[in-house]
PALUMLUM-331663 format. One record per atom (N, C-alpha, C, O, CB): residue number from 0; residue in one letter; atom name; x, y, z. Coordinates in steps of 0.02 Angstrom, whole numbers, plus 32768, in hexadecimal, padded with zeros to 4 digits. Glycine has a CB too. Example, Ala and Ser with C-alpha at 12.3 -4.5 7.8 and 13.67 -1.06 7.14 Angstrom:
node i 0 | aa A | at N | x 8294 | y 7EE4 | z 8186 $
node i 0 | aa A | at CA | x 8267 | y 7F1F | z 8186 $
node i 0 | aa A | at C | x 8294 | y 7F5B | z 8186 $
node i 0 | aa A | at O | x 82C8 | y 7F5A | z 81A7 $
node i 0 | aa A | at CB | x 8235 | y 7F20 | z 81C4 $
node i 1 | aa S | at N | x 8282 | y 7F90 | z 8162 $
node i 1 | aa S | at CA | x 82AC | y 7FCB | z 8165 $
node i 1 | aa S | at C | x 8285 | y 8002 | z 818A $
node i 1 | aa S | at O | x 829E | y 8039 | z 8192 $
node i 1 | aa S | at CB | x 82C0 | y 7FE2 | z 811E $
***
This chain:
node i 0 | aa M | at N | x 7DA2 | y 7E7E | z 81A2 $
node i 0 | aa M | at CA | x 7DE4 | y 7E75 | z 81C2 $
node i 0 | aa M | at C | x 7DE3 | y 7EA7 | z 81FE $
node i 0 | aa M | at O | x 7DD7 | y 7EE3 | z 81F7 $
node i 0 | aa M | at CB | x 7E23 | y 7E84 | z 818D $
node i 1 | aa K | at N | x 7DF0 | y 7E88 | z 8237 $
node i 1 | aa K | at CA | x 7DEF | y 7EB1 | z 8275 $
node i 1 | aa K | at C | x 7E38 | y 7ECA | z 8280 $
node i 1 | aa K | at O | x 7E69 | y 7EA5 | z 8279 $
node i 1 | aa K | at CB | x 7DD4 | y 7E87 | z 82B4 $
node i 2 | aa I | at N | x 7E3C | y 7F0E | z 8294 $
node i 2 | aa I | at CA | x 7E7E | y 7F2C | z 82A0 $
node i 2 | aa I | at C | x 7E83 | y 7F34 | z 82EA $
node i 2 | aa I | at O | x 7E55 | y 7F4E | z 8309 $
node i 2 | aa I | at CB | x 7E89 | y 7F71 | z 827B $
node i 3 | aa S | at N | x 7EBA | y 7F1F | z 8308 $
node i 3 | aa S | at CA | x 7EC3 | y 7F1F | z 8356 $
node i 3 | aa S | at C | x 7ED5 | y 7F67 | z 8369 $
node i 3 | aa S | at O | x 7EEC | y 7F8F | z 8340 $
node i 3 | aa S | at CB | x 7F01 | y 7EEA | z 836F $
node i 4 | aa K | at N | x 7EC9 | y 7F76 | z 83A9 $
node i 4 | aa K | at CA | x 7EE0 | y 7FB4 | z 83C7 $
node i 4 | aa K | at C | x 7F2B | y 7FB8 | z 83BF $
node i 4 | aa K | at O | x 7F44 | y 7FEE | z 83B0 $
node i 4 | aa K | at CB | x 7ECC | y 7FBA | z 8411 $
node i 5 | aa D | at N | x 7F4D | y 7F84 | z 83C8 $
node i 5 | aa D | at CA | x 7F9A | y 7F88 | z 83BD $
node i 5 | aa D | at C | x 7FAC | y 7FA0 | z 8375 $
node i 5 | aa D | at O | x 7FD9 | y 7FCB | z 836F $
node i 5 | aa D | at CB | x 7FBC | y 7F3E | z 83C9 $
node i 6 | aa N | at N | x 7F8E | y 7F8A | z 8341 $
node i 6 | aa N | at CA | x 7F9C | y 7FA2 | z 8303 $
node i 6 | aa N | at C | x 7F8E | y 7FE9 | z 82FC $
node i 6 | aa N | at O | x 7FB6 | y 800F | z 82E1 $
node i 6 | aa N | at CB | x 7F79 | y 7F7E | z 82D4 $
node i 7 | aa I | at N | x 7F54 | y 7FFE | z 8315 $
node i 7 | aa I | at CA | x 7F3F | y 8047 | z 830C $
node i 7 | aa I | at C | x 7F78 | y 8079 | z 8336 $
node i 7 | aa I | at O | x 7F8B | y 80AF | z 8320 $
node i 7 | aa I | at CB | x 7EEC | y 8050 | z 832D $
node i 8 | aa R | at N | x 7F8C | y 805C | z 8373 $
node i 8 | aa R | at CA | x 7FC0 | y 807F | z 8398 $
node i 8 | aa R | at C | x 7FFF | y 8089 | z 836B $
node i 8 | aa R | at O | x 801C | y 80BF | z 8362 $
node i 8 | aa R | at CB | x 7FD1 | y 8058 | z 83D9 $
node i 9 | aa S | at N | x 8011 | y 804B | z 8350 $
node i 9 | aa S | at CA | x 804F | y 804C | z 8329 $
node i 9 | aa S | at C | x 8049 | y 8081 | z 82E5 $
node i 9 | aa S | at O | x 8076 | y 80A6 | z 82D2 $
node i 9 | aa S | at CB | x 805F | y 7FFB | z 8310 $
node i 10 | aa E | at N | x 800A | y 807A | z 82C9 $
node i 10 | aa E | at CA | x 8004 | y 80A5 | z 828C $
node i 10 | aa E | at C | x 8008 | y 80ED | z 82A1 $
node i 10 | aa E | at O | x 802C | y 8113 | z 8281 $
node i 10 | aa E | at CB | x 7FC1 | y 8098 | z 8264 $
node i 11 | aa I | at N | x 7FE4 | y 8104 | z 82D9 $
node i 11 | aa I | at CA | x 7FE8 | y 8144 | z 82F3 $
node i 11 | aa I | at C | x 8032 | y 815B | z 8304 $
node i 11 | aa I | at O | x 8047 | y 8192 | z 82F0 $
node i 11 | aa I | at CB | x 7FBD | y 8146 | z 832D $
node i 12 | aa M | at N | x 8056 | y 8135 | z 8327 $
node i 12 | aa M | at CA | x 8098 | y 8145 | z 8334 $
node i 12 | aa M | at C | x 80C6 | y 8145 | z 82EF $
node i 12 | aa M | at O | x 80F1 | y 8170 | z 82E8 $
node i 12 | aa M | at CB | x 80B3 | y 8112 | z 8369 $
node i 13 | aa S | at N | x 80BA | y 8117 | z 82C2 $
node i 13 | aa S | at CA | x 80DB | y 8119 | z 8284 $
node i 13 | aa S | at C | x 80CF | y 8161 | z 8262 $
node i 13 | aa S | at O | x 80FE | y 8182 | z 824D $
node i 13 | aa S | at CB | x 80C2 | y 80DE | z 8256 $
node i 14 | aa Y | at N | x 8090 | y 8175 | z 825E $
node i 14 | aa Y | at CA | x 8086 | y 81B2 | z 8240 $
node i 14 | aa Y | at C | x 80A0 | y 81ED | z 8262 $
node i 14 | aa Y | at O | x 80BB | y 821A | z 8241 $
node i 14 | aa Y | at CB | x 8044 | y 81B9 | z 8236 $
node i 15 | aa L | at N | x 8098 | y 81F0 | z 82A4 $
node i 15 | aa L | at CA | x 80BA | y 822A | z 82CA $
node i 15 | aa L | at C | x 8103 | y 822A | z 82C7 $
node i 15 | aa L | at O | x 8121 | y 825F | z 82CE $
node i 15 | aa L | at CB | x 80A7 | y 822A | z 8313 $
node i 16 | aa T | at N | x 8128 | y 81ED | z 82BD $
node i 16 | aa T | at CA | x 816E | y 81E8 | z 82B5 $
node i 16 | aa T | at C | x 817E | y 8206 | z 8278 $
node i 16 | aa T | at O | x 81B2 | y 8227 | z 8276 $
node i 16 | aa T | at CB | x 8186 | y 81A4 | z 82B8 $
node i 17 | aa E | at N | x 815A | y 81FF | z 8244 $
node i 17 | aa E | at CA | x 8165 | y 821D | z 81FD $
node i 17 | aa E | at C | x 8150 | y 8266 | z 81FC $
node i 17 | aa E | at O | x 816E | y 828E | z 81D8 $
node i 17 | aa E | at CB | x 813A | y 81F6 | z 81C6 $
node i 18 | aa H | at N | x 8120 | y 8278 | z 8222 $
node i 18 | aa H | at CA | x 8103 | y 82B7 | z 821F $
node i 18 | aa H | at C | x 80FF | y 82D9 | z 8269 $
node i 18 | aa H | at O | x 80C9 | y 82E3 | z 8285 $
node i 18 | aa H | at CB | x 80BD | y 82B0 | z 81FF $
node i 19 | aa P | at N | x 8140 | y 82EB | z 8287 $
node i 19 | aa P | at CA | x 813C | y 82F9 | z 82CD $
node i 19 | aa P | at C | x 8113 | y 8337 | z 82E1 $
node i 19 | aa P | at O | x 8103 | y 8340 | z 831C $
node i 19 | aa P | at CB | x 8180 | y 8301 | z 82E5 $
node i 20 | aa E | at N | x 8101 | y 8362 | z 82B0 $
node i 20 | aa E | at CA | x 80DE | y 839F | z 82BA $
node i 20 | aa E | at C | x 8097 | y 8398 | z 82B2 $
node i 20 | aa E | at O | x 8072 | y 83C9 | z 82BB $
node i 20 | aa E | at CB | x 80F5 | y 83D1 | z 828F $
node i 21 | aa A | at N | x 807E | y 8359 | z 82A0 $
node i 21 | aa A | at CA | x 803D | y 834D | z 8293 $
node i 21 | aa A | at C | x 800B | y 8350 | z 82CB $
node i 21 | aa A | at O | x 801A | y 8336 | z 8301 $
node i 21 | aa A | at CB | x 803A | y 8312 | z 8276 $
node i 22 | aa R | at N | x 7FCE | y 836F | z 82C1 $
node i 22 | aa R | at CA | x 7FA0 | y 8372 | z 82F7 $
node i 22 | aa R | at C | x 7F57 | y 836C | z 82D2 $
node i 22 | aa R | at O | x 7F4B | y 838B | z 829F $
node i 22 | aa R | at CB | x 7FAB | y 83B9 | z 8324 $
node i 23 | aa D | at N | x 7F2E | y 8347 | z 82EF $
node i 23 | aa D | at CA | x 7EEC | y 833F | z 82CC $
node i 23 | aa D | at C | x 7EB7 | y 832C | z 82F9 $
node i 23 | aa D | at O | x 7EC6 | y 831D | z 8333 $
node i 23 | aa D | at CB | x 7EF0 | y 830C | z 8296 $
node i 24 | aa T | at N | x 7E76 | y 832B | z 82E5 $
node i 24 | aa T | at CA | x 7E3E | y 8317 | z 8312 $
node i 24 | aa T | at C | x 7E36 | y 82C6 | z 8306 $
node i 24 | aa T | at O | x 7E56 | y 82AC | z 82D8 $
node i 24 | aa T | at CB | x 7DF6 | y 8343 | z 82FF $
node i 25 | aa L | at N | x 7E0F | y 82A4 | z 832B $
node i 25 | aa L | at CA | x 7E03 | y 8261 | z 8327 $
node i 25 | aa L | at C | x 7DF2 | y 824C | z 82DC $
node i 25 | aa L | at O | x 7E0F | y 821E | z 82BF $
node i 25 | aa L | at CB | x 7DCC | y 8251 | z 8357 $
node i 26 | aa D | at N | x 7DC1 | y 8273 | z 82BF $
node i 26 | aa D | at CA | x 7DA9 | y 8267 | z 827E $
node i 26 | aa D | at C | x 7DE2 | y 826C | z 824A $
node i 26 | aa D | at O | x 7DE6 | y 8246 | z 821A $
node i 26 | aa D | at CB | x 7D73 | y 8297 | z 826F $
node i 27 | aa G | at N | x 7E0E | y 82A3 | z 8257 $
node i 27 | aa G | at CA | x 7E44 | y 82AA | z 8229 $
node i 27 | aa G | at C | x 7E7B | y 8275 | z 822C $
node i 27 | aa G | at O | x 7E9D | y 8262 | z 81FC $
node i 27 | aa G | at CB | x 7E60 | y 82EA | z 8232 $
node i 28 | aa I | at N | x 7E7E | y 825F | z 826C $
node i 28 | aa I | at CA | x 7EB5 | y 8221 | z 8273 $
node i 28 | aa I | at C | x 7E99 | y 81EF | z 8254 $
node i 28 | aa I | at O | x 7EBD | y 81D2 | z 822C $
node i 28 | aa I | at CB | x 7EC7 | y 8207 | z 82BD $
node i 29 | aa V | at N | x 7E58 | y 81D8 | z 825B $
node i 29 | aa V | at CA | x 7E3E | y 819B | z 8237 $
node i 29 | aa V | at C | x 7E41 | y 81A5 | z 81E8 $
node i 29 | aa V | at O | x 7E55 | y 8179 | z 81C1 $
node i 29 | aa V | at CB | x 7DF2 | y 818C | z 8250 $
node i 30 | aa Q | at N | x 7E29 | y 81E4 | z 81D4 $
node i 30 | aa Q | at CA | x 7E25 | y 81E8 | z 8188 $
node i 30 | aa Q | at C | x 7E64 | y 81EF | z 8167 $
node i 30 | aa Q | at O | x 7E6C | y 81DD | z 812D $
node i 30 | aa Q | at CB | x 7DFC | y 8220 | z 8171 $
node i 31 | aa W | at N | x 7E97 | y 820C | z 818E $
node i 31 | aa W | at CA | x 7ED7 | y 8225 | z 8169 $
node i 31 | aa W | at C | x 7F10 | y 81FD | z 8180 $
node i 31 | aa W | at O | x 7F32 | y 81DE | z 8157 $
node i 31 | aa W | at CB | x 7EE8 | y 8272 | z 8177 $
node i 32 | aa W | at N | x 7F1D | y 81FB | z 81BE $
node i 32 | aa W | at CA | x 7F58 | y 81DB | z 81D3 $
node i 32 | aa W | at C | x 7F5C | y 8194 | z 81C9 $
node i 32 | aa W | at O | x 7F8B | y 8178 | z 81AC $
node i 32 | aa W | at CB | x 7F61 | y 81E8 | z 8215 $
node i 33 | aa L | at N | x 7F22 | y 8173 | z 81E4 $
node i 33 | aa L | at CA | x 7F24 | y 8128 | z 81DF $
node i 33 | aa L | at C | x 7F16 | y 8110 | z 8194 $
node i 33 | aa L | at O | x 7F2E | y 80DB | z 817F $
node i 33 | aa L | at CB | x 7EED | y 8107 | z 8211 $
node i 34 | aa L | at N | x 7EEF | y 8138 | z 816F $
node i 34 | aa L | at CA | x 7EEA | y 812B | z 812E $
node i 34 | aa L | at C | x 7F31 | y 8128 | z 8106 $
node i 34 | aa L | at O | x 7F45 | y 80F8 | z 80E5 $
node i 34 | aa L | at CB | x 7EBC | y 815C | z 8114 $
node i 35 | aa E | at N | x 7F52 | y 8161 | z 810E $
node i 35 | aa E | at CA | x 7F97 | y 8164 | z 80F3 $
node i 35 | aa E | at C | x 7FBE | y 8125 | z 8105 $
node i 35 | aa E | at O | x 7FDA | y 8104 | z 80D9 $
node i 35 | aa E | at CB | x 7FBC | y 81A1 | z 810D $
node i 36 | aa C | at N | x 7FC1 | y 8114 | z 8147 $
node i 36 | aa C | at CA | x 7FEB | y 80DB | z 815B $
node i 36 | aa C | at C | x 7FD7 | y 8099 | z 813A $
node i 36 | aa C | at O | x 8001 | y 8070 | z 8127 $
node i 36 | aa C | at CB | x 7FE9 | y 80D3 | z 81A7 $
node i 37 | aa R | at N | x 7F95 | y 808F | z 8134 $
node i 37 | aa R | at CA | x 7F78 | y 8051 | z 8112 $
node i 37 | aa R | at C | x 7F8B | y 8050 | z 80C6 $
node i 37 | aa R | at O | x 7F9C | y 801C | z 80AA $
node i 37 | aa R | at CB | x 7F26 | y 8050 | z 811A $
node i 38 | aa I | at N | x 7F87 | y 808F | z 80A4 $
node i 38 | aa I | at CA | x 7F91 | y 8092 | z 8061 $
node i 38 | aa I | at C | x 7FDD | y 8082 | z 8055 $
node i 38 | aa I | at O | x 7FEF | y 805E | z 8027 $
node i 38 | aa I | at CB | x 7F7A | y 80D7 | z 8046 $
node i 39 | aa I | at N | x 8007 | y 809F | z 8081 $
node i 39 | aa I | at CA | x 8052 | y 808C | z 8079 $
node i 39 | aa I | at C | x 805C | y 8046 | z 8087 $
node i 39 | aa I | at O | x 8081 | y 802B | z 805E $
node i 39 | aa I | at CB | x 8081 | y 80B5 | z 80A9 $
node i 40 | aa H | at N | x 8048 | y 8023 | z 80B2 $
node i 40 | aa H | at CA | x 8048 | y 7FDF | z 80BC $
node i 40 | aa H | at C | x 8030 | y 7FB6 | z 8087 $
node i 40 | aa H | at O | x 8052 | y 7F8A | z 806C $
node i 40 | aa H | at CB | x 8026 | y 7FD2 | z 80F0 $
node i 41 | aa Q | at N | x 7FEB | y 7FC5 | z 8075 $
node i 41 | aa Q | at CA | x 7FD2 | y 7F9D | z 8039 $
node i 41 | aa Q | at C | x 7FF5 | y 7FA7 | z 7FF9 $
node i 41 | aa Q | at O | x 7FF9 | y 7F7A | z 7FCF $
node i 41 | aa Q | at CB | x 7F8B | y 7FAD | z 802C $
node i 42 | aa T | at N | x 8011 | y 7FE4 | z 7FF1 $
node i 42 | aa T | at CA | x 8038 | y 7FE7 | z 7FAA $
node i 42 | aa T | at C | x 8079 | y 7FBA | z 7FAC $
node i 42 | aa T | at O | x 808F | y 7FA1 | z 7F78 $
node i 42 | aa T | at CB | x 8050 | y 8038 | z 7F97 $
node i 43 | aa A | at N | x 8096 | y 7FB1 | z 7FE7 $
node i 43 | aa A | at CA | x 80CF | y 7F8A | z 7FED $
node i 43 | aa A | at C | x 80B9 | y 7F3F | z 7FDB $
node i 43 | aa A | at O | x 80DA | y 7F1E | z 7FB3 $
node i 43 | aa A | at CB | x 80ED | y 7F93 | z 8037 $
node i 44 | aa V | at N | x 807C | y 7F25 | z 7FFB $
node i 44 | aa V | at CA | x 806D | y 7EE5 | z 7FF9 $
node i 44 | aa V | at C | x 8054 | y 7EDB | z 7FAF $
node i 44 | aa V | at O | x 8066 | y 7EA9 | z 7F92 $
node i 44 | aa V | at CB | x 803A | y 7ED2 | z 802F $
node i 45 | aa V | at N | x 802D | y 7F0A | z 7F91 $
node i 45 | aa V | at CA | x 8019 | y 7EFC | z 7F4A $
node i 45 | aa V | at C | x 8054 | y 7EF8 | z 7F1C $
node i 45 | aa V | at O | x 8052 | y 7ED3 | z 7EEA $
node i 45 | aa V | at CB | x 7FE9 | y 7F31 | z 7F30 $
node i 46 | aa K | at N | x 8088 | y 7F1D | z 7F29 $
node i 46 | aa K | at CA | x 80C4 | y 7F20 | z 7F00 $
node i 46 | aa K | at C | x 80E4 | y 7ED8 | z 7F06 $
node i 46 | aa K | at O | x 80F9 | y 7EBB | z 7ED3 $
node i 46 | aa K | at CB | x 80F8 | y 7F5C | z 7F19 $
node i 47 | aa E | at N | x 80E8 | y 7EBD | z 7F3D $
node i 47 | aa E | at CA | x 8105 | y 7E76 | z 7F42 $
node i 47 | aa E | at C | x 80DA | y 7E48 | z 7F26 $
node i 47 | aa E | at O | x 80F4 | y 7E1B | z 7F06 $
node i 47 | aa E | at CB | x 8112 | y 7E5E | z 7F88 $
node i 48 | aa A | at N | x 8097 | y 7E4A | z 7F2B $
node i 48 | aa A | at CA | x 806A | y 7E18 | z 7F0C $
node i 48 | aa A | at C | x 8071 | y 7E21 | z 7EC0 $
node i 48 | aa A | at O | x 8074 | y 7DED | z 7E9F $
node i 48 | aa A | at CB | x 801D | y 7E21 | z 7F24 $
node i 49 | aa L | at N | x 8074 | y 7E57 | z 7EA2 $
node i 49 | aa L | at CA | x 8081 | y 7E61 | z 7E59 $
node i 49 | aa L | at C | x 80C6 | y 7E43 | z 7E45 $
node i 49 | aa L | at O | x 80CA | y 7E22 | z 7E11 $
node i 49 | aa L | at CB | x 807F | y 7EAE | z 7E48 $
node i 50 | aa A | at N | x 80F9 | y 7E4D | z 7E6A $
node i 50 | aa A | at CA | x 813B | y 7E2D | z 7E58 $
node i 50 | aa A | at C | x 8134 | y 7DE7 | z 7E55 $
node i 50 | aa A | at O | x 814D | y 7DC7 | z 7E26 $
node i 50 | aa A | at CB | x 8172 | y 7E3C | z 7E89 $
node i 51 | aa D | at N | x 810F | y 7DC7 | z 7E8A $
node i 51 | aa D | at CA | x 8105 | y 7D7F | z 7E8E $
node i 51 | aa D | at C | x 80E1 | y 7D66 | z 7E4E $
node i 51 | aa D | at O | x 80F4 | y 7D32 | z 7E32 $
node i 51 | aa D | at CB | x 80DC | y 7D6D | z 7ECE $
node i 52 | aa L | at N | x 80AF | y 7D89 | z 7E38 $
node i 52 | aa L | at CA | x 807F | y 7D79 | z 7E02 $
node i 52 | aa L | at C | x 80AA | y 7D80 | z 7DC2 $
node i 52 | aa L | at O | x 80A7 | y 7D52 | z 7D98 $
node i 52 | aa L | at CB | x 803C | y 7DAD | z 7E03 $
node i 53 | aa V | at N | x 80CD | y 7DB0 | z 7DB8 $
node i 53 | aa V | at CA | x 80FC | y 7DB9 | z 7D81 $
node i 53 | aa V | at C | x 8130 | y 7D7B | z 7D7C $
node i 53 | aa V | at O | x 8139 | y 7D5C | z 7D48 $
node i 53 | aa V | at CB | x 8123 | y 7DFF | z 7D8A $
node i 54 | aa S | at N | x 814D | y 7D6F | z 7DB0 $
node i 54 | aa S | at CA | x 8181 | y 7D3D | z 7DBA $
node i 54 | aa S | at C | x 815D | y 7CF8 | z 7DA5 $
node i 54 | aa S | at O | x 817D | y 7CD1 | z 7D82 $
node i 54 | aa S | at CB | x 819E | y 7D3E | z 7E09 $
node i 55 | aa Q | at N | x 8127 | y 7CEB | z 7DB6 $
node i 55 | aa Q | at CA | x 8104 | y 7CAE | z 7DA3 $
node i 55 | aa Q | at C | x 80E6 | y 7CA8 | z 7D5E $
node i 55 | aa Q | at O | x 80CF | y 7C74 | z 7D46 $
node i 55 | aa Q | at CB | x 80D0 | y 7CA4 | z 7DD1 $
node i 56 | aa G | at N | x 80EA | y 7CE9 | z 7D3E $
node i 56 | aa G | at CA | x 80D3 | y 7CE7 | z 7CF9 $
node i 56 | aa G | at C | x 8089 | y 7CEE | z 7CF2 $
node i 56 | aa G | at O | x 806D | y 7CE3 | z 7CBD $
node i 56 | aa G | at CB | x 80E8 | y 7CA7 | z 7CD9 $
node i 57 | aa L | at N | x 8067 | y 7D00 | z 7D29 $
node i 57 | aa L | at CA | x 801F | y 7D06 | z 7D25 $
node i 57 | aa L | at C | x 8008 | y 7D49 | z 7D0E $
node i 57 | aa L | at O | x 7FD3 | y 7D50 | z 7CEF $
node i 57 | aa L | at CB | x 8001 | y 7CF7 | z 7D65 $
node i 58 | aa I | at N | x 802F | y 7D79 | z 7D1D $
node i 58 | aa I | at CA | x 801F | y 7DBC | z 7D02 $
node i 58 | aa I | at C | x 8062 | y 7DD5 | z 7CDB $
node i 58 | aa I | at O | x 8099 | y 7DBA | z 7CE3 $
node i 58 | aa I | at CB | x 8008 | y 7DF1 | z 7D40 $
node i 59 | aa I | at N | x 8054 | y 7E0B | z 7CB2 $
node i 59 | aa I | at CA | x 808C | y 7E24 | z 7C8C $
node i 59 | aa I | at C | x 8094 | y 7E74 | z 7CA5 $
node i 59 | aa I | at O | x 8065 | y 7E9A | z 7CB2 $
node i 59 | aa I | at CB | x 807D | y 7E1A | z 7C36 $
node i 60 | aa K | at N | x 80D4 | y 7E82 | z 7CA7 $
node i 60 | aa K | at CA | x 80E7 | y 7EC8 | z 7CBA $
node i 60 | aa K | at C | x 80F4 | y 7EE7 | z 7C7B $
node i 60 | aa K | at O | x 8117 | y 7EC9 | z 7C52 $
node i 60 | aa K | at CB | x 8125 | y 7ECD | z 7CEB $
node i 61 | aa H | at N | x 80DD | y 7F23 | z 7C6E $
node i 61 | aa H | at CA | x 80EB | y 7F4D | z 7C38 $
node i 61 | aa H | at C | x 8106 | y 7F93 | z 7C49 $
node i 61 | aa H | at O | x 80E4 | y 7FB6 | z 7C6F $
node i 61 | aa H | at CB | x 80AF | y 7F53 | z 7C11 $
node i 62 | aa T | at N | x 813D | y 7FA9 | z 7C31 $
node i 62 | aa T | at CA | x 8155 | y 7FEF | z 7C40 $
node i 62 | aa T | at C | x 8144 | y 8018 | z 7C06 $
node i 62 | aa T | at O | x 8153 | y 8008 | z 7BCD $
node i 62 | aa T | at CB | x 81A2 | y 7FF4 | z 7C4D $
node i 63 | aa K | at N | x 8122 | y 804F | z 7C18 $
node i 63 | aa K | at CA | x 810C | y 807D | z 7BE1 $
node i 63 | aa K | at C | x 8149 | y 80AA | z 7BD9 $
node i 63 | aa K | at O | x 817A | y 80A9 | z 7BFE $
node i 63 | aa K | at CB | x 80C6 | y 80A7 | z 7BF1 $
node i 64 | aa D | at N | x 813F | y 80D7 | z 7BA2 $
node i 64 | aa D | at CA | x 8176 | y 8103 | z 7B92 $
node i 64 | aa D | at C | x 8188 | y 8138 | z 7BC7 $
node i 64 | aa D | at O | x 81C1 | y 814E | z 7BCB $
node i 64 | aa D | at CB | x 8167 | y 8124 | z 7B53 $
node i 65 | aa D | at N | x 8155 | y 814D | z 7BEF $
node i 65 | aa D | at CA | x 8160 | y 8179 | z 7C25 $
node i 65 | aa D | at C | x 8173 | y 8157 | z 7C66 $
node i 65 | aa D | at O | x 816E | y 8174 | z 7C9B $
node i 65 | aa D | at CB | x 8125 | y 81A0 | z 7C2E $
node i 66 | aa S | at N | x 8188 | y 811E | z 7C60 $
node i 66 | aa S | at CA | x 81A1 | y 80EF | z 7C98 $
node i 66 | aa S | at C | x 816A | y 80D2 | z 7CC9 $
node i 66 | aa S | at O | x 8177 | y 80AB | z 7CF6 $
node i 66 | aa S | at CB | x 81D5 | y 8117 | z 7CC5 $
node i 67 | aa Q | at N | x 812C | y 80E9 | z 7CBB $
node i 67 | aa Q | at CA | x 80FB | y 80C2 | z 7CE3 $
node i 67 | aa Q | at C | x 80F3 | y 807B | z 7CD3 $
node i 67 | aa Q | at O | x 80FC | y 8064 | z 7C9A $
node i 67 | aa Q | at CB | x 80BA | y 80E1 | z 7CDE $
node i 68 | aa I | at N | x 80E1 | y 8056 | z 7D08 $
node i 68 | aa I | at CA | x 80E2 | y 800E | z 7CFE $
node i 68 | aa I | at C | x 8092 | y 7FF7 | z 7D00 $
node i 68 | aa I | at O | x 806D | y 8007 | z 7D2E $
node i 68 | aa I | at CB | x 8112 | y 7FE8 | z 7D3A $
node i 69 | aa L | at N | x 8080 | y 7FD3 | z 7CCD $
node i 69 | aa L | at CA | x 803C | y 7FB5 | z 7CC9 $
node i 69 | aa L | at C | x 8043 | y 7F69 | z 7CCC $
node i 69 | aa L | at O | x 8072 | y 7F4B | z 7CB3 $
node i 69 | aa L | at CB | x 8017 | y 7FCA | z 7C85 $
node i 70 | aa Y | at N | x 800E | y 7F4A | z 7CEF $
node i 70 | aa Y | at CA | x 800B | y 7F05 | z 7CFA $
node i 70 | aa Y | at C | x 7FCD | y 7EEB | z 7CD4 $
node i 70 | aa Y | at O | x 7F9B | y 7F0F | z 7CCF $
node i 70 | aa Y | at CB | x 8008 | y 7EF5 | z 7D47 $
node i 71 | aa S | at N | x 7FD1 | y 7EAF | z 7CB9 $
node i 71 | aa S | at CA | x 7F99 | y 7E91 | z 7C9B $
node i 71 | aa S | at C | x 7F9C | y 7E46 | z 7C9A $
node i 71 | aa S | at O | x 7FD2 | y 7E2B | z 7CA6 $
node i 71 | aa S | at CB | x 7F92 | y 7EAB | z 7C5B $
node i 72 | aa L | at N | x 7F6B | y 7E25 | z 7C8C $
node i 72 | aa L | at CA | x 7F61 | y 7DDE | z 7C91 $
node i 72 | aa L | at C | x 7F8F | y 7DBD | z 7C57 $
node i 72 | aa L | at O | x 7F8E | y 7DD3 | z 7C1D $
node i 72 | aa L | at CB | x 7F11 | y 7DCB | z 7C89 $
node i 73 | aa N | at N | x 7FB2 | y 7D8E | z 7C66 $
node i 73 | aa N | at CA | x 7FD9 | y 7D68 | z 7C35 $
node i 73 | aa N | at C | x 7FA3 | y 7D36 | z 7C14 $
node i 73 | aa N | at O | x 7F92 | y 7D01 | z 7C2F $
node i 73 | aa N | at CB | x 801A | y 7D40 | z 7C5A $
node i 74 | aa R | at N | x 7F8D | y 7D4C | z 7BDC $
node i 74 | aa R | at CA | x 7F57 | y 7D20 | z 7BBB $
node i 74 | aa R | at C | x 7F71 | y 7CDA | z 7BAB $
node i 74 | aa R | at O | x 7F4B | y 7CAA | z 7BAD $
node i 74 | aa R | at CB | x 7F3C | y 7D42 | z 7B78 $
node i 75 | aa S | at N | x 7FB3 | y 7CD4 | z 7B9A $
node i 75 | aa S | at CA | x 7FCE | y 7C95 | z 7B84 $
node i 75 | aa S | at C | x 7FD1 | y 7C62 | z 7BBD $
node i 75 | aa S | at O | x 7FDB | y 7C27 | z 7BAF $
node i 75 | aa S | at CB | x 8013 | y 7CA0 | z 7B67 $
node i 76 | aa E | at N | x 7FCA | y 7C75 | z 7BFB $
node i 76 | aa E | at CA | x 7FC9 | y 7C4B | z 7C38 $
node i 76 | aa E | at C | x 7F85 | y 7C37 | z 7C4A $
node i 76 | aa E | at O | x 7F7D | y 7C0F | z 7C77 $
node i 76 | aa E | at CB | x 7FE8 | y 7C6E | z 7C71 $
node i 77 | aa H | at N | x 7F4A | y 7C54 | z 7C23 $
node i 77 | aa H | at CA | x 7F08 | y 7C3B | z 7C35 $
node i 77 | aa H | at C | x 7EE3 | y 7C21 | z 7BFF $
node i 77 | aa H | at O | x 7EAB | y 7C0A | z 7C07 $
node i 77 | aa H | at CB | x 7EE2 | y 7C6C | z 7C54 $
***
């Protein structure tokens, strides 16, 4: 998947908006700033995908005693 220069600019500015005192090297920006932006975005996308799969009955959502949520295959659907 190719990432455009516009996406990178947007991610850098998003990071700096949330962390206005941040300073880093090129390597630090690539390894930490951009990684953090992608993790946050991917987490939101994965959450939406899981909700879709649960609503379709393909996976089951389990809430543990400590409120953590586990997901597993709905074997009755396969």
